[in-house]
C-alpha positions in Angstrom: 65.8 81.1 28.3 69.4 81.6 29.5 68.6 81.0 33.2 66.2 78.2 32.5 68.4 76.1 30.1 71.9 77.0 31.3 72.3 73.9 33.6 71.0 71.6 30.8 73.4 72.9 28.2 76.4 73.2 30.5 75.8 69.7 32.0 75.8 68.2 28.5 79.0 69.8 27.5 80.7 69.0 30.8 79.9 65.3 30.3 81.4 65.4 26.8 84.5 67.4 27.6 85.3 66.4 31.2 86.6 70.0 31.7 84.4 72.5 33.7 86.1 75.6 32.3 85.9 74.4 28.8 82.3 73.4 29.2 81.4 76.9 30.5 83.2 78.5 27.6 81.4 76.3 25.1 78.1 77.0 26.8 78.7 80.7 26.6 79.4 80.3 22.9 76.3 78.2 22.5 74.0 80.9 23.9 75.8 83.6 21.8 75.0 81.6 18.7 71.5 81.0 19.9 71.0 84.7 20.4 72.2 85.5 16.9 70.1 82.7 15.4 67.0 83.3 17.5 65.1 84.9 14.6 65.5 81.7 12.7 64.0 79.6 15.4 60.9 77.8 14.1 59.3 77.0 17.4 59.3 73.7 19.1 61.3 72.7 22.2 63.9 75.4 23.1 65.9 72.7 25.0 66.2 70.6 21.9 67.2 73.6 19.8 69.8 74.7 22.3 71.3 71.2 22.6 71.5 70.9 18.9 73.5 74.2 18.8 75.7 73.0 21.7 76.4 69.8 19.8 77.5 71.8 16.7 79.6 74.1 18.9 81.3 71.1 20.4 82.0 69.6 17.0 83.4 72.9 15.7 85.7 73.1 18.8 87.0 69.6 18.2 87.7 70.4 14.5 89.6 73.5 15.4 91.8 71.6 17.8 92.4 68.7 15.3 95.9 68.6 13.8 97.2 66.5 11.0 99.7 63.9 12.3 101.0 60.8 10.5 99.5 57.6 12.0 101.9 55.0 13.2 101.7 51.4 12.3 98.7 49.7 14.0 101.0 46.9 15.2 103.2 49.4 17.1 100.1 50.9 18.8 98.9 47.4 19.8 95.5 48.1 18.2 93.4 45.0 18.3 91.8 43.8 15.1 88.3 45.1 14.4 85.7 43.2 16.4 83.2 41.5 14.0 80.5 41.7 16.7 80.8 45.5 16.5 80.2 45.4 12.7 77.2 43.1 13.3 75.7 45.6 15.8 76.1 48.5 13.3 74.5 46.4 10.6 71.6 45.6 12.9 71.2 49.3 13.7 71.1 50.1 10.0 68.1 47.7 9.6 66.1 49.4 12.4 63.4 52.0 11.7 64.9 55.5 11.5 63.2 56.7 14.7 64.5 53.7 16.6 68.0 54.1 15.2 68.0 57.8 16.1 67.0 57.2 19.7 69.6 54.4 20.3 72.3 56.5 18.6 71.6 59.5 20.8 71.6 57.5 24.0 74.2 54.8 23.5 76.6 56.4 21.0 76.2 60.1 21.5 76.0 59.9 25.3 72.8 62.0 25.7 70.7 61.3 28.8 67.1 60.3 28.5 66.1 63.8 29.7 68.2 65.4 27.0 66.8 63.1 24.3 63.3 63.9 25.5 64.2 67.6 25.3 65.6 67.1 21.7 62.9 64.9 20.3 60.0 65.9 22.5 58.7 63.9 25.6 56.0 62.2 23.6 58.3 60.9 21.0 59.5 58.1 23.2 56.0 57.1 24.2 54.7 57.0 20.6 57.2 54.3 19.6 55.9 50.8 19.7 57.3 49.2 22.9 57.7 45.9 21.3 60.2 47.4 18.8 61.7 50.3 20.7 65.0 50.4 22.5 67.4 47.6 23.1 64.6 45.0 22.9 64.1 45.8 19.2 67.8 45.6 18.6 68.1 42.3 20.4 65.2 40.8 18.4 66.6 42.1 15.1 69.9 40.6 16.0 68.3 37.2 16.9 66.4 37.2 13.6 69.7 37.4 11.8 71.2 34.6 13.9 73.8 36.9 15.5 73.2 35.4 18.9 71.6 32.1 19.9 68.1 31.8 21.2 67.7 31.4 25.0 66.8 27.9 25.9 65.3 27.6 29.4 65.4 23.8 29.4 69.1 23.7 28.5 69.8 26.4 31.1 68.0 24.4 33.8 69.8 21.3 32.8 73.2 23.0 32.9 72.4 24.4 36.3 71.4 21.0 37.7 74.5 19.4 36.2 76.7 22.1 37.8 75.1 21.6 41.2 75.5 17.8 41.0 79.1 18.2 40.0 79.8 20.6 42.8 78.0 18.3 45.3 80.0 15.3 44.1 83.3 17.2 44.4 82.4 18.3 48.0 81.4 14.8 49.0 84.6 13.4 47.6 86.7 15.9 49.4 84.8 15.3 52.7 85.3 11.5 52.2 89.0 11.9 51.6 89.4 14.2 54.6 87.4 11.8 56.8 89.4 8.8 55.8 92.7 10.7 56.2 91.6 11.8 59.7 90.5 8.3 60.7 93.5 6.4 59.5 95.9 9.2 60.4 94.5 9.3 64.0 94.8 5.5 64.3 98.4 5.5 63.0 99.4 8.2 65.4 97.7 6.6 68.4 98.9 3.1 67.7 102.6 4.1 67.3 105.0 2.1 69.4 103.5 0.3 72.4 101.0 3.1 73.3 98.0 0.8 73.7 99.8 -1.6 76.1 101.3 1.3 78.0 97.8 2.9 78.3 96.6 -0.3 80.0 99.7 -0.6 82.2 99.6 3.0 83.4 95.9 3.8 83.6 94.7 0.3 84.6 97.3 0.1 87.4 96.5 3.6 88.6 92.8 2.7 88.7 93.6 -0.3 90.8 95.9 1.7 93.2 93.2 4.4 93.6 90.6 1.7 94.4 92.2 -1.0 96.5 88.8 -2.2 97.7 88.0 -3.5 94.3 89.1 -6.3 92.0 89.8 -4.9 88.6 90.3 -7.1 85.6 90.9 -6.2 81.9 88.1 -7.2 79.6 88.8 -5.7 76.2 91.6 -3.6 74.7 91.6 -1.3 72.8 89.0 0.9 71.1 90.5 3.6 69.0 88.5 6.6 67.7 89.3 10.0 66.2 89.4 11.6 69.6 91.2 9.0 71.7 91.6 5.4 72.9 89.9 3.4 75.6 89.8 -0.1 77.2 87.2 -1.9 79.2 87.6 -3.4 82.7 85.4 -5.6 84.9 85.1 -4.1 88.5 83.7 -5.8 91.6 84.3 -5.2 95.3 87.0 -7.3 97.0 85.3 -10.0 99.0 86.4 -12.9 101.2 87.4 -15.9 99.1 85.2 -19.0 98.8 81.8 -17.4 98.7 79.3 -17.3 95.8 79.4 -14.1 93.7 76.5 -13.3 91.4 77.4 -12.0 88.0 75.6 -8.7 88.9 78.3 -7.9 91.4 80.7 -7.1 88.5 80.2 -4.1 86.3 82.0 -3.2 83.0 83.7 0.3 83.0 85.5 2.1 80.3 88.8 3.8 80.9 89.4 6.6 78.3 92.1 8.9 77.2 91.9 11.6 74.6 94.0 12.0 71.4 96.8 13.6 73.5 96.8 10.7 76.0 95.1 12.6 78.8 92.4 11.2 81.1 89.6 13.7 82.1 87.1 11.6 84.2 88.3 8.2 85.4 85.7 5.6 86.3 85.0 5.1 90.0 86.9 8.3 90.7 89.3 7.5 93.5 89.0 6.5 97.1 85.7 4.7 96.5 84.7 3.3 99.8 84.1 -0.4 100.5 84.6 -2.4 103.7 88.2 -3.2 102.7 88.8 0.5 102.0 87.7 1.4 105.5 90.2 -1.1 106.9 93.0 0.4 104.8 92.0 4.0 106.0 92.7 3.0 109.6 96.2 1.7 109.0 98.4 3.8 111.3 95.5 5.5 113.1 95.2 3.3 116.2 91.5 2.7 115.3 90.2 -0.8 115.8 92.9 -1.8 118.3 93.9 -5.4 119.0 91.7 -5.8 122.1 88.5 -4.8 120.3 89.3 -6.8 117.2 90.1 -9.9 119.3 86.5 -9.7 120.7 85.1 -9.4 117.1 87.1 -12.4 115.9 86.2 -14.5 118.9 82.5 -14.1 118.2 82.9 -15.4 114.6 82.6 -19.1 113.8 86.0 -20.6 113.4 85.3 -22.1 110.0 84.5 -18.8 108.2 86.9 -17.4 105.7 87.8 -13.8 106.4 89.2 -10.9 104.3 91.4 -9.0 106.7 94.0 -6.2 106.9 97.0 -7.2 109.1 99.0 -4.3 110.5 102.4 -5.3 111.9 103.8 -3.7 115.0 106.4 -1.9 112.9 107.0 -1.3 109.1 108.7 -4.3 107.5 111.2 -4.3 104.7 111.0 -6.9 102.0 113.2 -9.5 103.8 111.4 -9.2 107.2 107.9 -9.3 105.5 108.9 -12.5 103.7 110.1 -14.1 107.0 106.9 -13.0 108.8 104.7 -14.5 106.0 106.7 -17.8 106.1 106.4 -18.0 109.9 102.6 -17.3 110.0 101.7 -19.2 106.8 99.8 -16.2 105.5 99.6 -15.0 101.9 99.9 -11.2 101.3 97.5 -10.5 98.4 98.0 -6.8 98.6 100.8 -4.9 100.4 100.4 -1.4 101.8 103.6 0.6 100.9 102.6 4.0 102.3 101.8 5.3 105.8 98.8 7.6 105.1 96.3 7.5 107.9 92.7 8.3 107.2 93.4 8.3 103.4 93.8 5.7 100.7 97.3 4.4 100.9 99.4 3.1 98.1 99.0 -0.7 97.8 100.4 -3.2 95.4 99.8 -6.8 94.3 101.6 -8.9 91.7 98.1 -9.4 90.2 97.7 -5.7 89.3 95.9 -5.0 86.0 98.4 -5.4 83.2 100.7 -7.5 85.4 100.9 -11.2 85.8 102.4 -13.6 88.3 106.1 -14.0 87.7 109.4 -14.6 89.4 109.8 -11.1 90.8 108.2 -10.3 94.2 105.6 -7.6 94.9 108.2 -4.9 95.7 110.2 -5.6 92.5 107.1 -5.4 90.4 106.0 -2.1 92.2 109.4 -0.6 91.6 109.5 -1.6 88.0 106.1 0.0 87.3 107.0 3.2 89.1 110.3 3.3 87.2 108.3 3.1 83.9 106.4 6.3 84.7 107.3 9.5 83.0 106.8 13.1 84.0 104.0 13.5 81.4 102.1 10.8 83.3 101.6 13.2 86.2 98.4 14.7 84.9 96.7 11.3 84.5 98.0 10.1 87.9 96.4 13.1 89.6 93.1 12.3 88.0 93.3 9.0 90.1 94.3 10.8 93.3 98.0 9.8 92.9 101.2 11.7 92.1 104.8 10.8 91.1 106.6 12.0 94.2 104.4 9.8 96.5 104.8 6.8 94.3 108.6 7.2 93.9 109.1 7.7 97.6 107.0 4.6 98.5 108.9 2.5 95.9 112.2 3.7 97.2 111.4 3.1 100.8 110.0 -0.4 100.2 108.4 -0.6 103.7 105.3 -2.6 104.2 102.9 -0.9 106.7 100.2 -3.6 106.4 98.9 -6.3 104.0 95.6 -7.8 102.9 95.1 -11.5 103.4 92.4 -14.2 103.2 92.5 -16.6 106.1 90.1 -18.6 108.3 88.8 -17.0 111.4 90.6 -19.7 113.4 93.9 -18.6 111.8 93.2 -14.9 112.6 92.7 -15.8 116.3 96.3 -17.0 116.3 97.6 -14.1 114.3 96.1 -11.4 116.6 97.8 -12.8 119.6 101.2 -12.6 117.8 103.4 -9.9 119.5 104.6 -8.6 116.1 101.1 -7.8 115.1 99.5 -4.4 116.1 96.0 -5.3 115.0 93.9 -7.3 112.5 90.9 -5.5 110.9 88.3 -7.8 109.4 86.7 -6.4 106.2 84.5 -9.4 105.1 83.7 -13.0 106.0 82.0 -15.8 104.2 81.6 -19.5 104.3 84.0 -21.3 102.1 81.7 -23.3 99.9 84.6 -25.2 98.3 86.0 -26.5 101.6 84.6 -29.8 102.9 
């Protein structure tokens, strides 16, 4: 009996005392008393008999250690007032059947495990109880019958859950709406500060034109603002000789975009897009299409045609000399080449650049004013268009015209190409002037 039931008895005492040494001492005392009282054992479960003795031994031990001390005032101890729910539970226990009350008391108040209760009352005792009344369910039902807790209402619970979900969804949607509105209006206020819209067109639109001198680029619409950036729309068509008929399909609408931080990632048309005029500008300073060859080309053309041509003077001209040359020849410089960059797209300028308008200042003054408005942080965007600040600033500072683009009749070009101050004339396009009688 000792070897078989020692773990059960010692485990019970250890859970109650929380002291291994004390539990072993009390277990020893339990078996001593059991040995003395063995003759009085009436049969039944030895485990239940031993646990009953162990319980009495534990009670005797607690009584021996108990000392009489005066109790302090409950207010000084911070003792909370007696919980009325605890009294209700005890009243409910008192109304249970004795066998039910004994089982609940042993498990929930005395701290015995189910195995120990089974050993004390017999393993069949628990099974013989009516499951409808046994255990906590019987206690809960008895408590409900006396209106100690409210009945569970599934409909009310589902309604409360649905209401909670709706309230949470409404709060989330309201927060998302507020955040979205704040983001939209905040982004717009930030991006519209100062003259940022107009400057975007001046810088990016002009850079697009400089990068693609073979095209006519005109502003269509400005400006679209979104959470992620700003944009404007331009109409683009190849530069052609004046006076011909241009179908509307020749022009296409393109969007120039910058992100929230003012940076361009992929400009429309890229840069150095090739047209017949672009090829003529590539050859400035190369010696290609010399005067003798171009004289033969111009001689073959009917005299009444209007031609788009690149005129390259024998030497670079400053602003004063260029003005004198244009006055003497009667030509109009629609675009001036301010950079000597053979076999590449040179820097060109016109007073009709995108964002510009005809005014009192000449081409060079407008070019210098635009370059002077550029800032170091524009370098990234300029490089996206194949430009950079050092090149632009040097060309503006030098102010030398290496060539210019003009519209003239073929008859006028025959005179210009024989001028000793002209190196060559490269014809890019010709057409009949439908407006001239």
